[in-house]
C-alpha positions as CSV (number, residue, x, y, z in Angstrom):
1,X,-43.6,79.9,-82.2
2,X,-43.3,80.5,-78.4
3,X,-39.8,79.9,-76.9
4,X,-39.2,77.6,-73.9
5,X,-37.1,79.7,-71.5
6,X,-35.4,77.8,-68.7
7,X,-33.7,79.3,-65.7
8,X,-31.4,77.2,-63.6
9,X,-31.1,78.5,-60.0
10,X,-33.8,79.9,-57.8
11,X,-31.8,82.5,-55.9
12,X,-32.6,86.2,-56.2
13,X,-30.8,86.5,-59.6
14,X,-32.9,83.7,-61.1
15,X,-36.1,85.0,-59.5
16,X,-35.5,88.4,-60.9
17,X,-35.0,87.1,-64.4
18,X,-38.1,85.0,-64.1
19,X,-40.1,88.0,-62.8
20,X,-38.9,90.2,-65.6
21,X,-39.7,87.7,-68.4
22,X,-43.0,86.5,-66.9
23,X,-44.1,90.1,-66.5
24,X,-43.6,90.7,-70.3
25,X,-45.5,87.6,-71.3
26,X,-42.7,85.0,-71.4
27,X,-43.4,82.5,-68.7
28,X,-40.4,80.3,-67.8
29,X,-39.4,77.0,-66.2
30,X,-37.4,77.7,-63.1
31,X,-35.3,74.9,-61.7
32,X,-34.0,74.9,-58.1
33,X,-31.9,72.2,-56.5
34,X,-33.0,72.9,-53.0
35,X,-36.5,72.4,-51.5
36,X,-37.0,76.2,-51.3
37,X,-36.3,79.4,-53.3
38,X,-34.2,82.3,-52.3
39,X,-30.6,81.0,-52.5
40,X,-28.5,82.7,-49.9
41,X,-31.5,85.0,-49.1
42,X,-33.6,82.2,-47.6
43,X,-35.0,80.8,-44.4
44,X,-34.8,77.4,-42.7
45,X,-37.0,75.6,-40.2
46,X,-35.8,75.7,-36.6
47,X,-37.3,72.7,-34.8
48,X,-36.9,74.1,-31.3
49,X,-39.0,77.2,-32.1
50,X,-41.0,75.6,-34.8
51,X,-40.7,78.6,-37.1
52,X,-38.8,79.7,-40.2
53,X,-35.7,81.8,-39.4
54,X,-33.5,83.6,-41.9
55,X,-30.0,82.2,-42.6
56,X,-28.8,85.8,-42.2
57,X,-30.5,89.1,-41.8
58,X,-30.9,90.9,-45.2
59,X,-31.6,94.6,-45.7
60,X,-31.7,96.9,-48.6
61,X,-30.9,100.5,-49.1
62,X,-32.7,103.4,-50.7
63,X,-30.2,103.5,-53.5
64,X,-31.1,99.9,-54.5
65,X,-33.5,101.0,-57.3
66,X,-33.8,97.6,-59.1
67,X,-34.5,95.6,-55.9
68,X,-37.2,98.1,-55.1
69,X,-38.7,97.8,-58.5
70,X,-38.6,94.0,-58.2
71,X,-40.5,94.2,-54.9
72,X,-43.0,96.7,-56.3
73,X,-43.7,94.6,-59.3
74,X,-44.4,91.5,-57.3
75,X,-46.1,93.1,-54.4
76,X,-43.4,92.3,-51.9
77,X,-42.8,96.0,-50.9
78,X,-45.5,95.7,-48.2
79,X,-43.2,93.3,-46.3
80,X,-40.4,95.9,-45.8
81,X,-40.2,98.6,-43.2
82,X,-38.0,101.8,-43.7
83,X,-36.0,102.8,-40.8
84,X,-35.8,106.6,-40.6
85,X,-33.1,106.5,-38.0
86,X,-30.1,104.3,-37.5
87,X,-28.7,103.6,-34.0
88,X,-25.0,103.5,-33.6
89,X,-23.6,102.4,-30.2
90,X,-20.0,103.4,-29.6
91,X,-17.3,101.7,-27.5
92,X,-18.5,103.5,-24.3
93,X,-22.1,102.3,-24.8
94,X,-23.7,105.6,-25.7
95,X,-26.5,105.4,-28.3
96,X,-26.1,107.9,-31.3
97,X,-29.1,108.5,-33.5
98,X,-28.2,108.8,-37.1
99,X,-30.8,110.5,-39.4
100,X,-31.1,113.0,-42.2
101,X,-32.0,116.6,-41.8
102,X,-34.1,118.7,-44.2
103,X,-31.0,119.8,-46.4
104,X,-30.5,118.4,-49.9
105,X,-27.7,116.0,-50.6
106,X,-24.8,116.0,-50.0
107,X,-25.5,118.1,-46.8
108,X,-28.5,115.9,-45.5
109,X,-26.2,113.8,-43.2
110,X,-23.7,116.4,-42.1
111,X,-25.4,116.9,-38.7
112,X,-25.7,113.1,-38.2
113,X,-21.9,112.7,-38.8
114,X,-21.2,115.6,-36.5
115,X,-23.2,114.0,-33.7
116,X,-21.2,110.7,-33.6
117,X,-20.0,110.9,-30.0
118,X,-17.3,108.2,-30.4
119,X,-15.4,110.3,-33.0
120,X,-13.3,113.3,-32.0
121,X,-13.5,116.5,-34.1
122,X,-10.1,115.6,-35.4
123,X,-11.6,112.3,-36.6
124,X,-14.6,114.1,-38.1
125,X,-12.5,116.6,-40.1
126,X,-10.4,113.7,-41.4
127,X,-13.6,111.9,-42.3
128,X,-15.0,114.9,-44.1
129,X,-11.8,115.3,-46.2
130,X,-11.8,111.6,-46.9
131,X,-15.5,111.6,-48.1
132,X,-14.8,114.6,-50.3
133,X,-11.7,113.0,-51.9
134,X,-13.6,109.7,-52.4
135,X,-16.6,111.4,-54.0
136,X,-14.5,112.9,-56.8
137,X,-13.8,110.8,-59.8
138,X,-10.6,108.7,-59.5
139,X,-8.5,107.0,-62.1
140,X,-8.8,103.3,-63.0
141,X,-5.5,102.6,-61.5
142,X,-6.5,104.3,-58.2
143,X,-9.9,102.4,-58.2
144,X,-8.0,99.1,-58.3
145,X,-5.9,99.8,-55.2
146,X,-6.8,98.3,-51.7
147,X,-8.9,100.7,-49.8
148,X,-6.7,100.4,-46.7
149,X,-3.8,102.0,-48.7
150,X,-6.1,104.8,-49.9
151,X,-7.2,105.6,-46.4
152,X,-3.6,106.0,-45.2
153,X,-2.8,108.1,-48.2
154,X,-5.6,110.5,-47.4
155,X,-4.5,110.8,-43.7
156,X,-7.5,109.1,-42.1
157,X,-7.1,108.8,-38.3
158,X,-7.0,105.3,-36.7
159,X,-10.3,106.1,-35.0
160,X,-12.0,107.2,-38.1
161,X,-10.8,104.0,-39.9
162,X,-11.9,101.7,-37.1
163,X,-15.0,103.5,-36.0
164,X,-16.5,104.6,-39.4
165,X,-14.9,103.4,-42.6
166,X,-14.6,99.8,-41.3
167,X,-18.0,99.8,-39.7
168,X,-19.8,100.9,-42.9
169,X,-17.8,98.7,-45.3
170,X,-17.7,95.5,-43.3
171,X,-21.5,95.6,-43.2
172,X,-21.9,96.5,-46.9
173,X,-19.2,94.3,-48.4
174,X,-18.3,91.7,-45.7
175,X,-14.5,92.1,-46.1
176,X,-11.5,93.6,-44.4
177,X,-10.3,97.0,-45.7
178,X,-7.1,95.5,-47.2
179,X,-9.3,93.2,-49.4
180,X,-11.7,95.9,-50.6
181,X,-10.9,97.8,-53.8
182,X,-11.2,101.6,-53.8
183,X,-13.8,101.2,-56.6
184,X,-16.2,99.2,-54.5
185,X,-15.7,101.3,-51.4
186,X,-16.4,104.4,-53.5
187,X,-19.6,102.8,-54.8
188,X,-20.9,102.2,-51.3
189,X,-20.3,105.8,-50.1
190,X,-21.2,107.7,-53.2
191,X,-24.5,105.8,-53.8
192,X,-25.6,105.5,-50.2
193,X,-24.4,108.7,-48.6
194,X,-23.5,111.4,-51.1
195,X,-25.4,111.3,-54.4
196,X,-29.0,111.4,-53.2
197,X,-30.7,112.1,-49.9
198,X,-32.6,108.9,-50.0
199,X,-29.7,106.6,-50.8
200,X,-28.8,105.7,-47.2
201,X,-32.2,104.6,-45.9
202,X,-32.3,101.0,-44.6
203,X,-35.4,98.8,-45.4
204,X,-35.7,95.7,-43.3
205,X,-38.0,92.7,-44.1
206,X,-40.7,92.3,-41.5
207,X,-41.3,88.7,-42.3
208,X,-38.9,85.7,-42.8
209,X,-37.4,85.5,-46.3
210,X,-39.3,82.3,-46.9
211,X,-42.5,84.3,-46.8
212,X,-41.1,86.6,-49.5
213,X,-39.6,84.2,-52.0
214,X,-41.3,81.0,-51.1
215,X,-44.8,82.4,-50.5
216,X,-46.2,85.4,-52.3
217,X,-43.6,85.4,-55.0
218,X,-44.3,81.8,-56.0
219,X,-48.0,82.6,-56.2
220,X,-47.2,85.7,-58.4
221,X,-45.0,83.6,-60.8
222,X,-47.2,80.5,-61.1
223,X,-50.4,82.5,-61.6
224,X,-48.8,84.0,-64.6
225,X,-47.7,80.8,-66.2
226,X,-44.2,80.2,-64.9
227,X,-43.4,76.6,-63.7
228,X,-41.3,76.2,-60.6
229,X,-39.6,72.9,-59.9
230,X,-37.9,72.5,-56.6
231,X,-35.3,69.7,-55.8
232,X,-34.5,69.7,-59.5
233,X,-30.7,70.2,-59.8
234,X,-29.1,70.9,-63.1
235,X,-26.2,68.6,-63.8
236,X,-25.0,69.5,-67.3
237,X,-25.7,72.1,-70.0
238,X,-26.0,70.4,-73.4
239,X,-24.9,71.9,-76.7
240,X,-25.5,71.1,-80.4
241,X,-24.3,73.2,-83.3
242,X,-23.0,76.0,-81.2
243,X,-26.3,76.4,-79.4
244,X,-27.7,75.3,-76.1
245,X,-30.4,72.6,-76.4
246,X,-31.2,72.2,-72.7
247,X,-30.0,71.0,-69.4
248,X,-29.7,67.5,-68.0
249,X,-30.8,67.1,-64.4
250,X,-29.1,65.0,-61.8
251,X,-32.1,62.7,-62.1
252,X,-31.0,62.3,-65.8
253,X,-34.2,64.0,-67.0
254,X,-33.5,66.3,-69.9
255,X,-35.2,69.7,-70.0
256,X,-35.4,71.2,-73.4
257,X,-34.5,75.0,-73.6
258,X,-34.7,77.4,-76.5
259,X,-33.2,80.1,-74.1
260,X,-31.2,79.2,-71.0
261,X,-30.3,81.3,-68.0
262,X,-27.7,79.9,-65.6
263,X,-28.3,81.7,-62.3
264,X,-26.0,79.6,-60.0
265,X,-23.4,80.8,-57.5
266,X,-20.0,81.3,-59.1
267,X,-18.6,78.2,-57.3
268,X,-21.2,76.0,-59.0
269,X,-21.3,77.4,-62.5
270,X,-18.3,75.7,-64.0
271,X,-19.5,72.2,-62.8
272,X,-22.6,72.4,-65.1
273,X,-20.8,73.7,-68.2
274,X,-19.5,71.2,-70.8
275,X,-15.7,71.3,-71.2
276,X,-15.8,72.9,-74.6
277,X,-17.8,75.8,-73.1
278,X,-16.0,76.1,-69.8
279,X,-12.6,76.6,-71.5
280,X,-13.8,79.7,-73.3
281,X,-12.1,83.1,-72.3
282,X,-15.3,84.5,-70.8
283,X,-15.2,81.9,-68.0
284,X,-11.5,81.9,-67.2
285,X,-11.9,84.3,-64.4
286,X,-14.7,82.5,-62.6
287,X,-12.6,80.1,-60.7
288,X,-10.4,82.9,-59.4
289,X,-13.3,84.6,-57.7
290,X,-13.1,84.5,-53.9
291,X,-15.8,84.3,-51.2
292,X,-16.3,85.9,-47.8
293,X,-18.3,84.4,-44.9
294,X,-21.0,85.9,-42.8
295,X,-22.1,84.4,-39.5
296,X,-25.4,85.1,-37.7
297,X,-26.2,84.3,-34.1
298,X,-29.9,83.8,-33.3
299,X,-30.9,84.3,-29.6
300,X,-34.2,83.9,-27.8
301,X,-34.5,85.4,-24.3
302,X,-37.4,85.2,-21.8
303,X,-37.6,89.1,-21.7
304,X,-36.5,92.0,-23.8
305,X,-32.9,93.2,-23.6
306,X,-33.5,96.3,-25.6
307,X,-36.5,97.9,-27.3
308,X,-34.4,99.2,-30.2
309,X,-35.4,97.6,-33.4
310,X,-31.8,97.5,-34.6
311,X,-28.4,98.7,-33.5
312,X,-24.9,99.0,-35.0
313,X,-22.2,98.1,-32.5
314,X,-18.9,99.9,-33.0
315,X,-15.5,98.2,-32.3
316,X,-17.2,95.0,-31.2
317,X,-17.4,91.4,-32.6
318,X,-21.2,91.9,-33.0
319,X,-21.7,94.4,-35.8
320,X,-25.5,94.5,-36.2
321,X,-28.2,93.5,-33.8
322,X,-31.7,93.1,-35.1
323,X,-34.7,92.9,-32.7
324,X,-36.7,90.5,-34.8
325,X,-39.5,90.4,-32.3
326,X,-40.0,94.2,-32.6
327,X,-39.6,94.1,-36.4
328,X,-42.2,91.4,-36.7
329,X,-44.6,93.5,-34.7
330,X,-44.4,96.1,-37.5
331,X,-45.8,93.6,-40.0
332,X,-48.5,92.4,-37.6
333,X,-49.6,96.0,-36.9
334,X,-49.7,96.9,-40.6
335,X,-51.7,93.9,-41.5
336,X,-53.9,93.7,-38.3
337,X,-52.7,90.1,-38.0
338,X,-53.8,87.9,-35.2
339,X,-51.1,85.2,-35.1
340,X,-52.0,81.6,-34.6
341,X,-48.4,80.5,-34.3
342,X,-47.5,77.2,-32.8
343,X,-44.1,78.5,-31.8
344,X,-43.2,76.9,-28.4
345,X,-41.2,80.1,-27.7
346,X,-44.0,82.4,-29.0
347,X,-43.5,84.7,-26.1
348,X,-39.7,84.8,-26.2
349,X,-37.8,87.8,-27.4
350,X,-35.8,87.0,-30.5
351,X,-32.7,88.8,-31.6
352,X,-30.4,88.2,-34.5
353,X,-26.7,89.3,-34.4
354,X,-24.8,89.6,-37.7
355,X,-21.0,89.2,-37.9
356,X,-19.7,89.9,-41.4
357,X,-16.3,89.0,-42.7
358,X,-16.3,86.4,-40.0
359,X,-13.1,84.5,-40.9
360,X,-11.8,85.3,-37.4
361,X,-14.3,83.0,-35.9
362,X,-12.7,80.0,-37.6
363,X,-11.4,77.5,-35.0
364,X,-13.7,78.7,-32.2
365,X,-16.5,76.6,-30.9
366,X,-20.1,77.7,-31.1
367,X,-20.1,77.9,-27.3
368,X,-17.1,80.3,-27.3
369,X,-18.6,82.5,-30.0
370,X,-22.0,82.6,-28.2
371,X,-20.3,83.6,-24.9
372,X,-18.5,86.5,-26.6
373,X,-21.7,87.7,-28.1
374,X,-23.5,87.4,-24.8
375,X,-20.7,89.3,-23.0
376,X,-20.9,92.1,-25.6
377,X,-24.7,92.3,-25.4
378,X,-24.4,92.5,-21.6
379,X,-21.9,95.3,-21.8
380,X,-24.2,97.3,-24.0
381,X,-27.5,96.3,-22.5
382,X,-27.1,95.2,-18.8
383,X,-30.6,93.7,-18.9
384,X,-29.1,90.8,-20.8
385,X,-27.5,89.6,-17.6
386,X,-30.8,89.1,-16.0
387,X,-32.5,87.6,-19.0
388,X,-32.6,83.8,-19.4
389,X,-31.4,82.5,-22.7
390,X,-34.0,80.1,-23.9
391,X,-32.5,79.0,-27.2
392,X,-29.6,79.8,-29.5
393,X,-28.7,79.0,-33.0
394,X,-25.6,79.9,-35.1
395,X,-25.5,79.9,-38.9
396,X,-22.4,80.6,-41.0
397,X,-22.7,81.2,-44.7
398,X,-19.2,80.4,-45.8
399,X,-19.7,81.7,-49.3
400,X,-22.1,84.5,-48.4
401,X,-20.6,87.1,-50.9
402,X,-17.8,87.4,-53.4
403,X,-14.8,89.3,-52.1
404,X,-14.6,92.8,-53.8
405,X,-10.8,92.6,-54.0
406,X,-8.8,94.9,-56.3
407,X,-9.3,94.2,-60.0
408,X,-12.0,91.7,-59.3
409,X,-14.2,93.2,-62.1
410,X,-11.7,91.9,-64.6
411,X,-12.8,88.4,-63.5
412,X,-16.6,89.0,-63.7
413,X,-18.2,87.8,-66.9
414,X,-21.1,89.7,-68.6
415,X,-24.5,88.1,-68.7
416,X,-24.4,87.3,-72.5
417,X,-22.1,84.4,-73.2
418,X,-20.6,83.6,-76.6
419,X,-23.4,81.1,-77.0
420,X,-26.3,83.3,-78.2
421,X,-29.1,81.5,-76.3
422,X,-27.1,81.1,-73.0
423,X,-27.1,83.8,-70.3
424,X,-25.5,84.1,-66.9
425,X,-27.1,85.7,-63.9
426,X,-25.8,86.2,-60.3
427,X,-24.5,89.0,-58.2
428,X,-21.0,87.8,-59.2
429,X,-21.5,88.6,-62.9
430,X,-20.6,92.1,-64.2
431,X,-23.2,94.5,-62.9
432,X,-21.2,97.4,-61.6
433,X,-22.4,96.5,-58.1
434,X,-20.9,94.5,-55.3
435,X,-22.4,91.3,-53.9
436,X,-25.8,92.6,-52.8
437,X,-29.5,91.9,-53.4
438,X,-29.4,94.8,-55.7
439,X,-26.6,93.3,-57.7
440,X,-28.4,90.0,-58.0
441,X,-31.6,91.6,-59.3
442,X,-29.6,93.7,-61.8
443,X,-27.9,90.6,-63.1
444,X,-31.3,88.9,-63.6
445,X,-32.7,91.9,-65.3
446,X,-29.7,92.1,-67.6
447,X,-30.0,88.4,-68.5
448,X,-33.7,88.8,-69.2
449,X,-33.0,91.9,-71.4
450,X,-30.8,89.7,-73.6
451,X,-33.5,87.0,-73.8
452,X,-36.2,89.5,-74.7
453,X,-34.0,91.0,-77.4
454,X,-33.6,87.6,-79.0
455,X,-37.4,87.3,-78.8
456,X,-37.9,90.5,-80.7
457,X,-38.4,92.9,-77.7
458,X,-36.1,95.7,-77.0
459,X,-37.3,96.6,-73.5
460,X,-34.8,98.1,-71.1
461,X,-35.4,96.4,-67.7
462,X,-32.6,97.8,-65.5
463,X,-33.9,100.7,-63.5
464,X,-32.1,104.0,-63.4
465,X,-30.1,105.0,-60.3
466,X,-31.4,107.7,-58.0
467,X,-31.0,111.1,-59.7
468,X,-27.8,112.7,-58.4
469,X,-28.5,115.9,-56.5
470,X,-27.5,119.2,-57.9
471,X,-25.2,119.9,-55.0
472,X,-23.4,116.6,-55.4
473,X,-22.9,117.3,-59.1
474,X,-21.5,120.7,-58.4
475,X,-19.3,119.8,-55.5
476,X,-18.0,116.4,-56.5
477,X,-18.6,116.2,-60.3
478,X,-20.8,113.1,-59.8
């Protein structure tokens, strides 16, 4: 008899579970409380421009094998563009090109690090020693330490810390160095920079996230039998005889479920669980998880301020600048699209600025933050001073990611709960990854694996990591 599989939560974790199950002949019912899919990776309508803009710029890396598989399965890969070069702009305003050479890992980025003009040779030698030490296996006790302590122990210079380690980790993990565990910092550097020559590549969506998760993906799922119900918020999971029977919606409608996947953010999960389930040991750490904010500033000018598609700004409030106008042209060129947009600012030049770990913005007005951003952009690109700002929008995702604080993995539950037909999914569950799109997809795949196993299939859904290069194995023992 076919099983009715219900997924509560239409973020990336829930979508990944739905795709994995649907692709193997098990269509689902996907419930989402909001009027659109994507969760934190979503877009919203901006009435001034008349278009959909992302709540925050999302990117993926070459080491994110499961997210790439998810996109290849659903046909979303065509909406991402790989950046073969990253552009770092140091405190003095010089643009440094960061790209790989022809050497195998871990030597493929050696020249790129050596060219960083805002680091002295003393800083670079300290950085090389630090990367080598971080690559080697460390004990569980050392992994649980704050990364700021580890950096001082390994004699990293102030400039190397502020201009390299912090720049990379605040972008990847959206936290300060004293709130990042050595384990999660090591995960970022080993997987992205040291294990495989393709791990560091950045892929950027060329269309709004709504076009990914609310357009083509919806068509992919529904054409294969999955039902998507928007504005259908789960209120309470119901149990009978130590088994889930379904979920009660806020409308009081009851949705029967033979298999249930709860794919909600960690701060919402406990509210839908009945008390007898919420008190179980597996959930005791959920309320102790902490969140970190990310702010994004959206600016439309009457002229270009830079032709760079993106830039990483070092030692500034602005961390990443994305030239969304140039990025969108990549998609238009690849599809030979002739836009019929009704955007009243269609000819404007649109930039998105990302400020991760943005707690320091609390208490400042939007006008104050916007002025700081404009001052920094003017210092880097003087053309900003002559450009007219046509429109601005600020968005802060206060719970953008969970904080990868020391020993956080002790708080993260696995996907299979003590109730056989109840699974959890979300980047905050135990995946071995920090709060990323990759972590969300992995969690969805792991939850789907458990459901399939109960349905008599033993498929392994989680994709293998990139194969570690021979040189990285020999040098670092990876």
